[in-house]
C-alpha positions in Angstrom: 75.4 106.4 110.2 78.2 104.2 108.8 76.8 101.3 106.5 80.0 98.4 106.0 77.8 96.6 103.1 76.7 98.7 100.3 73.2 96.8 100.2 72.3 98.5 103.9 73.5 101.8 102.0 71.5 101.3 99.3 68.3 100.9 101.6 68.9 104.2 103.6 69.3 106.5 100.6 66.8 109.2 99.7 65.2 108.9 96.4 66.2 111.7 93.5 69.4 112.8 95.9 72.7 112.8 94.4 75.8 110.8 96.0 79.2 112.5 96.8 82.3 109.9 96.3 85.4 111.4 98.5 89.1 109.7 98.0 90.9 110.9 101.1 94.7 111.3 101.2 97.1 112.6 103.6 96.9 116.1 102.0 94.2 116.5 99.7 90.1 115.1 99.6 89.0 114.4 96.4 85.2 115.0 95.6 82.9 113.5 93.1 78.9 114.3 92.6 77.0 112.2 91.2 73.5 112.8 88.6 70.5 112.4 90.6 69.6 109.1 89.0 72.8 107.7 90.4 73.8 106.5 86.9 77.0 109.0 86.7 79.8 110.5 88.5 81.4 113.8 87.8 84.6 114.9 88.9 84.0 117.9 91.2 86.7 119.6 93.0 90.2 118.9 95.4 90.2 120.2 99.1 93.6 120.7 100.1 93.5 119.2 104.1 94.2 121.4 106.8 92.4 120.2 110.2 89.4 117.7 110.6 87.1 120.7 111.5 87.5 123.0 108.6 88.0 120.3 106.1 84.4 119.0 107.0 83.0 122.3 107.3 84.1 122.6 103.6 83.2 119.3 102.9 79.6 119.6 104.3 79.0 122.9 102.5 79.7 121.3 99.5 77.1 118.2 100.2 74.6 120.9 101.3 75.0 122.8 97.7 74.7 119.5 95.5 72.1 118.4 98.0 73.8 114.8 98.5 71.8 111.8 99.6 74.7 109.8 101.3 78.6 109.5 100.8 80.7 107.2 99.5 84.4 106.7 101.3 87.2 105.3 99.3 89.0 102.1 101.2 92.5 101.7 100.5 92.4 98.5 100.9 96.3 96.8 100.8 96.5 94.5 97.4 95.7 91.2 99.2 92.6 93.0 100.5 93.9 93.2 104.4 93.2 96.5 105.8 96.3 99.0 106.7 96.8 102.0 108.7 95.5 104.1 105.8 92.3 102.3 105.9 91.9 102.8 109.8 92.5 106.6 108.7 89.6 106.7 106.5 87.7 104.6 109.1 88.5 107.0 111.5 87.4 110.3 109.2 84.1 108.1 108.4 83.4 108.1 112.2 84.2 111.8 112.9 81.8 112.9 109.9 79.2 110.7 111.2 79.0 112.8 114.1 78.3 116.0 111.9 75.9 115.0 109.7 72.7 112.6 108.8 74.1 111.5 105.3 74.5 107.9 105.3 77.9 107.0 105.1 79.4 103.8 103.3 83.0 102.7 101.8 84.2 101.4 98.5 87.3 99.7 97.5 89.1 101.8 95.8 92.4 99.6 94.8 93.7 101.3 91.6 91.7 103.9 91.4 93.9 106.7 91.1 96.0 104.5 88.8 93.0 104.5 86.5 92.7 108.2 86.9 96.1 108.5 85.9 95.8 106.2 82.8 92.4 107.9 81.8 94.1 111.1 82.1 97.5 110.2 80.3 94.8 108.9 77.5 93.3 112.5 77.3 97.0 114.2 76.9 96.5 116.0 80.4 99.6 117.7 81.5 101.5 116.9 84.0 101.0 120.1 86.1 97.4 119.7 85.3 97.4 115.8 86.3 98.8 116.9 89.6 95.6 120.0 90.2 92.9 116.9 89.5 94.2 113.6 89.9 92.8 113.1 93.7 88.7 114.1 92.4 89.3 112.2 89.3 90.1 109.1 91.4 86.8 110.1 93.8 85.0 110.0 90.4 86.1 106.5 89.7 85.5 105.6 93.1 81.6 106.7 92.9 81.4 105.2 89.6 82.4 102.1 91.0 79.9 102.1 93.8 77.0 103.9 91.6 77.1 100.3 89.6 77.2 98.4 92.2 74.0 100.2 93.1 72.6 99.8 89.6 73.2 95.9 89.9 71.3 95.7 93.3 68.1 97.6 91.8 67.8 96.1 88.7 68.1 92.5 90.6 65.1 93.8 93.2 
């Protein structure tokens, strides 16, 4: 099930299940996972993309191993908020993944997540080589943390 709004996504979540955050790129998929209390995101790994079936199998295995209860996909909007070809590709990925899993899927605006990840890695004095290896799953962590913060705000208001 794809939930366009995070409020609808929140209503579908099973308590005490982690969420996965994904930063979808042309060559890689950055993966982050939350704790079961949905308070913090941890960068996990980067999947080198091959073809959808192979990528989905690897991703679904990670989600099963981590007992994830939902998926937050970074939506790469343009800086003016419009959706371009990268958003269309992300939405297509979500539709294809939806056919393979019962887990709810939502989108989170990922504008500047890679910039934030790069800045954090630079501040940590990470080498250029290491930054290239981890940037995608660190960006996935920023995407997931943004969604977790919003979900916490929704719970506090309820």
